N, C-alpha and C positions, 0 to 999 in steps of 0.2 A: 503494500499499499504506499502511496506517496505521501510525503510529509509537506504540505505547503504552508509557506510563510509568506507575508506580504511585506514588501521593503519599498518605501518612498523613492529609493535611489534606483531601482530596477523596473523594468517593463515586464510583466508577466505574459508571456505568449503560449497559447495552448494551440496545437494542431491536432485537428480532427479528421478522421476518414472512417471507413466503415468498420474494419476488423483490427485497427491499429498493428498492422504486420509490415506494411511496406512504406507507404507514403508518409504518414504522420510520424512513424518512429525515425524515418530518415530525416524529415525536416526538423524533428526534436534534436537529433544528433548534429545535424549541420550547423544549427544556430545556437547550440549549448555553449560554445565558447565565443559567441559574438558578445561585444562588449555592452554593458548596460542592460541585459536581458536574462530572464531566467525562463526555461522552457520545460513544457510537459507536453505529452501526446496521449491521445486516447482515441476509442473507436466508439461508434453510436450504435453497433450491433450487438445483440446479447452474448455473441461467442467472441467478443474483441479480447484480445490480449489484456488490455487495460481498458475497462469499459469507463465511458465518460459519466462523471457524477456531478451533482449539484455543486459539491464543494469545488471541483475543479472549474466549473463554470464562473463561480463566485471569486475565485482566486485570479482569473485571468483578466488583463487589460485588453488584450486583443486575442481574438479567436479566429484562426485561419481554418477555413473548411476547404476540403479538396474540390467537392462538387456542390451544385445547388440543391441536390437531394439532401445533402448534409445539412445544409443552412436550415431546410424545412423541418427535417428531424429534430435538429437542436432546439428551435424555437417551440416546436409542438411539445417536446418532453422536458425542456428546460427554461421555457419562456420567463417564469416567475424569477428567475436567477439571473436573467440577462440585463440587469438593471443599468450596468455600467460598461459592460464589455462592447468593444467594436467588434463586429462579425465581418470578415472578409472572406470572399469566395475566391480560391485561386485558379478555379476551372482547370484541375489537373486530373486527368482520367486515370483509371486504374490500369494503366499500361506498363508500369515500371516495376522493376525488381528492387529490393532494398538496397540503397546507396548507389543505385545505377548512376553512371556519370551524368547521363542526360537528364534525370530526375533533379540530381544535385544542382545542375546549372540552371534548371527551370525554377527551382525554389529560390536560389539565390538571387536569380532576376526579378522573380515576383514579390517576394518577401522583401528582399533588398530595396526594392523601389518604396515599399510602405514604411520601413524603418528608417530610410534615408541613408 
């Protein structure tokens, strides 16, 4: 189980996909050493490696979802907990392996543009 803390100096990034096996864990790892951020990842499916929780949603400053369907599921299941987090859809299909160089490059470009 993740232990989550909020720090005023860090931006908390949550990466969500369906099963938390390929895209979101890749994003979590890619941005884990990025300055000024804390990262976590989870899945929205019941069989996810790390299933999304209200605690994770409330912890996050920015939630990156991989597909529009993830945003819909997130809002349906955790809408009451989305009071402050910004939700951004990256439009990255489930076509990549864990840490695949093309996925890493896509994440760096799309998430990097948001983080500045």
